[in-house]
C-alpha positions as CSV (number, residue, x, y, z in Angstrom):
1,M,0.0,0.0,0.0
2,R,2.9,2.3,0.7
3,A,4.2,2.2,-2.9
4,A,0.8,2.9,-4.4
5,T,0.3,5.8,-2.0
6,A,3.7,7.2,-2.8
7,E,3.1,7.0,-6.6
8,T,-0.2,8.8,-6.2
9,L,1.5,11.6,-4.2
10,M,4.3,11.9,-6.8
11,E,2.0,11.9,-9.9
12,K,-1.1,13.7,-8.8
13,A,0.3,16.1,-6.1
14,Q,3.7,16.5,-7.8
15,F,5.5,15.7,-4.5
16,P,9.2,14.9,-4.7
17,P,9.8,11.2,-4.2
18,E,11.3,11.5,-0.7
19,T,8.3,13.6,0.5
20,A,5.9,11.2,-1.1
21,V,7.5,8.2,0.6
22,A,7.5,10.0,4.0
23,I,3.9,10.9,3.7
24,A,3.0,7.3,2.5
25,E,4.8,5.8,5.5
26,S,3.1,8.2,7.9
27,I,-0.3,7.3,6.5
28,D,0.6,3.6,6.7
29,M,1.7,4.0,10.3
30,A,-1.4,6.0,11.2
31,I,-3.6,3.3,9.7
32,T,-1.7,0.5,11.4
33,H,-1.9,2.1,14.8
34,A,-5.4,3.5,14.4
35,D,-7.0,0.3,15.4
36,L,-9.7,0.8,12.8
37,V,-13.0,-1.0,13.4
38,T,-13.8,-3.5,10.7
39,V,-17.1,-5.5,10.2
40,P,-15.7,-8.6,11.8
41,I,-14.5,-6.6,14.8
42,L,-17.8,-4.8,15.1
43,D,-19.6,-8.2,14.9
44,A,-17.4,-9.6,17.7
45,R,-18.1,-6.5,19.9
46,F,-21.8,-6.7,19.2
47,A,-21.7,-10.4,20.1
48,K,-20.1,-9.6,23.4
49,V,-22.8,-6.9,24.0
50,D,-25.6,-9.3,23.0
51,A,-24.2,-11.9,25.4
52,R,-24.1,-9.4,28.2
53,F,-27.7,-8.4,27.5
54,A,-28.7,-12.1,27.5
55,Q,-27.1,-12.4,31.0
56,I,-29.0,-9.3,32.1
57,D,-32.3,-10.7,30.6
58,T,-31.7,-13.9,32.5
59,R,-31.2,-11.9,35.7
60,F,-34.4,-9.8,35.1
61,E,-36.3,-13.1,34.5
62,R,-35.1,-14.3,37.9
63,V,-36.0,-11.0,39.5
64,D,-39.5,-11.1,37.8
65,A,-40.0,-14.7,39.1
66,R,-39.0,-13.6,42.6
67,F,-41.4,-10.6,42.4
68,E,-44.2,-13.0,41.3
69,Q,-43.5,-15.1,44.3
70,I,-43.6,-12.1,46.5
71,D,-46.9,-10.9,44.9
72,T,-48.3,-14.4,45.5
73,R,-47.2,-14.3,49.1
74,L,-48.6,-10.8,49.6
75,G,-51.9,-11.9,48.1
76,Q,-52.1,-14.8,50.5
77,I,-51.3,-12.5,53.4
78,E,-53.9,-10.0,52.2
79,A,-56.5,-12.7,51.9
80,R,-55.7,-13.8,55.5
81,F,-56.0,-10.3,56.8
82,D,-59.2,-9.7,54.9
83,A,-60.7,-12.9,56.4
84,R,-59.6,-11.9,59.8
85,F,-61.0,-8.4,59.5
86,E,-64.3,-9.9,58.2
87,Q,-64.4,-12.1,61.4
88,I,-63.7,-9.1,63.6
89,Y,-66.3,-7.0,61.8
90,A,-68.9,-9.8,62.1
91,R,-68.1,-10.2,65.8
92,S,-68.4,-6.4,66.4
93,E,-71.6,-6.2,64.5
94,A,-73.0,-9.1,66.6
95,R,-71.9,-7.3,69.8
96,F,-73.4,-4.0,68.6
97,A,-76.7,-5.9,67.8
98,Q,-76.7,-7.3,71.3
99,I,-76.1,-3.9,72.8
100,Y,-78.8,-2.4,70.6
101,T,-81.2,-5.2,71.6
102,R,-80.4,-4.6,75.2
103,S,-81.0,-0.9,74.9
104,E,-84.3,-1.7,73.2
105,S,-85.2,-4.1,75.9
106,D,-84.1,-1.6,78.6
107,A,-86.3,1.0,76.9
108,R,-89.2,-1.5,76.8
109,F,-88.7,-2.3,80.5
110,A,-88.7,1.4,81.3
111,Q,-91.9,1.8,79.4
112,L,-93.5,-1.2,81.1
113,R,-92.4,0.1,84.5
114,S,-94.0,3.5,83.9
115,E,-97.1,1.7,82.6
116,M,-97.1,-0.5,85.7
117,K,-96.7,2.6,88.0
118,A,-99.7,4.3,86.2
119,D,-101.8,1.0,86.6
120,M,-100.7,0.8,90.3
121,Q,-101.8,4.4,90.9
122,E,-105.2,3.6,89.3
123,I,-105.5,0.5,91.5
124,K,-104.6,2.5,94.6
125,A,-107.2,5.1,93.8
126,E,-109.8,2.3,93.2
127,L,-108.7,0.6,96.5
128,V,-109.0,3.8,98.4
129,R,-112.5,4.3,97.0
130,W,-113.5,0.7,98.0
131,V,-112.1,1.1,101.4
132,L,-113.9,4.4,101.9
133,L,-117.1,2.8,100.5
134,A,-116.6,-0.1,102.8
135,T,-116.0,2.2,105.8
136,L,-119.0,4.3,104.9
137,G,-121.1,1.2,104.3
138,S,-119.9,-0.3,107.6
139,A,-120.7,2.9,109.5
140,S,-124.1,3.1,107.8
141,L,-124.9,-0.5,108.5
142,S,-123.7,-0.1,112.1
143,G,-126.0,2.9,112.5
144,I,-128.9,1.0,111.0
145,A,-128.2,-2.1,113.1
146,S,-128.0,0.1,116.2
147,A,-131.3,1.7,115.3
148,I,-132.9,-1.7,114.7
149,V,-131.6,-3.1,117.9
150,N,-132.8,0.0,119.8
151,A,-136.2,-0.2,118.2
152,L,-136.6,-3.9,119.0
153,G,-135.3,-3.5,122.5
154,H,-137.7,-0.8,123.5
């Protein structure tokens, strides 16, 4: 390659032969040390990158599988907590229903008590009337009986 480059420099650029050879050697050295990338080199580098991405993909698949296990486990835990909360909720609802029933029965007992007090007041009033009537009747009968005994005895 150096000879063809030197000839091109001498013929087309009209360089003297020593200058053309020096430039050709410099170009040859620059190309040799430049580490130019060729298609096979690029293919090899891309193959390394592809292999590295394949390793990363494998790691991501393992991480994804682990996350799926964690999601499954968290789903199980959530289901257990939901069931437990449902039990607690049902128990508290039952307790509140008992308390509500008790308060209803307490209110009913209070109502019955007031009704019974009113009935007892009516009974007391009726009893007082009967006692008064009996006392008056007894006094009247006693007076009548005394008058009859007095009338018969005279």
